[in-house]
C-alpha positions in Angstrom: 34.8 -37.0 -44.7 37.9 -38.1 -46.6 37.2 -35.9 -49.5 39.3 -32.7 -49.1 36.7 -30.6 -51.0 34.0 -31.3 -48.5 36.4 -30.6 -45.6 37.4 -27.2 -47.0 33.8 -26.3 -47.8 32.7 -27.0 -44.3 35.7 -25.0 -42.9 34.8 -22.0 -45.1 31.1 -22.1 -44.1 32.0 -22.2 -40.4 34.5 -19.3 -40.8 31.9 -17.2 -42.7 29.3 -17.8 -40.1 31.7 -17.0 -37.3 33.0 -13.8 -39.0 29.4 -12.6 -39.5 28.6 -13.2 -35.8 31.6 -11.2 -34.7 30.8 -8.4 -37.3 27.3 -8.0 -35.9 28.1 -8.5 -32.3 31.0 -6.0 -31.9 29.1 -2.8 -32.6 26.3 -4.0 -30.4 28.7 -4.6 -27.5 30.5 -1.3 -28.1 27.1 0.6 -28.1 26.1 -1.1 -24.9 29.1 0.0 -22.9 29.1 3.5 -24.5 25.4 4.0 -23.3 26.2 2.6 -19.9 29.1 5.0 -19.3 27.0 8.0 -20.5 24.1 7.1 -18.2 26.3 6.7 -15.1 27.9 10.1 -15.8 24.5 11.8 -16.0 23.1 10.0 -13.0 25.5 11.4 -10.4 23.5 12.1 -7.2 24.4 13.6 -3.9 23.8 12.5 -0.4 24.0 14.6 2.7 25.3 13.1 6.0 24.1 14.2 9.5 27.5 16.0 9.8 26.6 18.1 6.8 29.1 16.4 4.4 28.0 16.1 0.8 28.8 12.7 -0.8 28.4 12.0 -4.6 28.2 8.7 -6.4 31.9 8.8 -7.1 32.7 9.2 -3.4 30.4 6.6 -1.9 30.3 6.4 1.9 31.8 3.4 3.6 29.4 3.6 6.5 25.7 3.9 5.5 24.8 4.8 9.0 26.2 8.3 8.6 23.5 9.2 6.1 20.6 11.4 7.3 17.6 9.6 8.7 14.5 10.6 6.7 12.3 9.7 9.7 13.8 12.3 12.0 12.9 16.0 12.3 12.8 18.2 10.1 11.8 15.6 7.4 8.5 14.8 9.2 6.3 17.7 10.0 5.0 17.6 13.6 1.3 17.7 12.5 1.9 14.7 10.3 3.0 12.4 13.1 0.7 9.5 13.8 -0.7 9.2 17.4 0.9 6.6 19.5 -0.9 3.3 20.1 -1.4 4.3 23.8 -3.2 7.5 23.0 -5.3 6.3 20.1 -8.8 5.0 21.0 -10.1 2.1 19.0 -13.1 3.2 16.9 -16.4 1.4 17.7 -18.7 0.3 14.9 -22.2 -0.9 15.0 -23.2 -4.3 13.6 -26.4 -2.9 12.2 -27.8 -0.4 9.7 -30.9 1.6 10.5 -33.5 0.9 7.9 -36.5 2.6 9.3 -38.5 3.8 12.4 -42.2 3.3 13.0 -44.7 3.6 15.8 -46.2 0.3 17.1 -48.6 0.1 20.1 -47.5 3.6 21.2 -43.8 2.8 21.2 -41.2 3.8 18.7 -39.7 0.7 17.0 -36.5 0.7 14.9 -35.8 -1.7 12.0 -32.2 -2.8 12.0 -30.5 -4.8 9.3 -27.4 -6.8 10.2 -24.1 -5.9 8.3 -22.9 -8.9 6.4 -19.3 -7.7 6.6 -19.5 -8.4 10.4 -21.3 -11.7 9.9 -24.7 -10.5 11.1 -27.6 -11.4 8.8 -31.3 -10.6 9.2 -33.7 -7.9 10.1 -34.3 -7.0 13.7 -37.1 -4.9 15.3 -36.0 -3.2 18.6 -37.4 -0.7 21.1 -35.6 1.5 23.6 -33.8 -0.6 26.2 -33.3 -3.7 24.1 -29.8 -5.2 23.9 -28.9 -6.8 20.6 -25.4 -8.4 20.3 -24.0 -6.3 23.0 -25.4 -3.0 21.6 -28.0 -1.3 23.9 -30.7 0.8 22.2 -30.5 4.1 24.2 -32.9 6.4 22.3 -35.1 6.1 19.3 -36.0 9.4 17.6 -37.9 10.2 14.4 -35.0 9.8 12.0 -32.1 8.4 14.1 -31.3 6.1 17.0 -28.5 6.1 19.6 -26.8 2.8 20.4 -24.4 2.3 23.3 -21.7 -0.2 22.6 -18.6 -0.7 24.8 -19.5 2.5 26.8 -19.6 4.7 23.6 -22.6 6.1 22.0 -23.1 5.5 18.3 -25.7 7.4 16.2 -27.3 5.6 13.3 -29.4 7.5 10.8 -31.9 6.0 8.4 -30.2 4.8 5.2 
């Protein structure tokens, strides 16, 4: 490194690389900030407080609790409100699908298949009055059966 020609050559190379980096970077940086200021000017939105005051992006509220609550009236229509947990009755599902009905020894017999999504597997043959997994067979008709589960009647049709 004692040779002055090598030193000056290296210095010139470093300066040329640095100048090219700056030359390429400056327009990119300027464009970035120019686009950012243009988008913020075009994206001015307004907010309305419960008092009726209108606030823009330039005049941001200090207290966010003054803003209108979107879950209060008139934002939610009355018919769209969900029923409360106390008033809503849980829906009762049968553990079985009705696969068929036939006559055996003068009695109507239903063929039930267990629903795998409830963990019930197998085929079951039942008559009126039978109780299967807490479900009582109330009535067997020609193309449907009525099951009573948890005090509610469920009608199953042939699938």
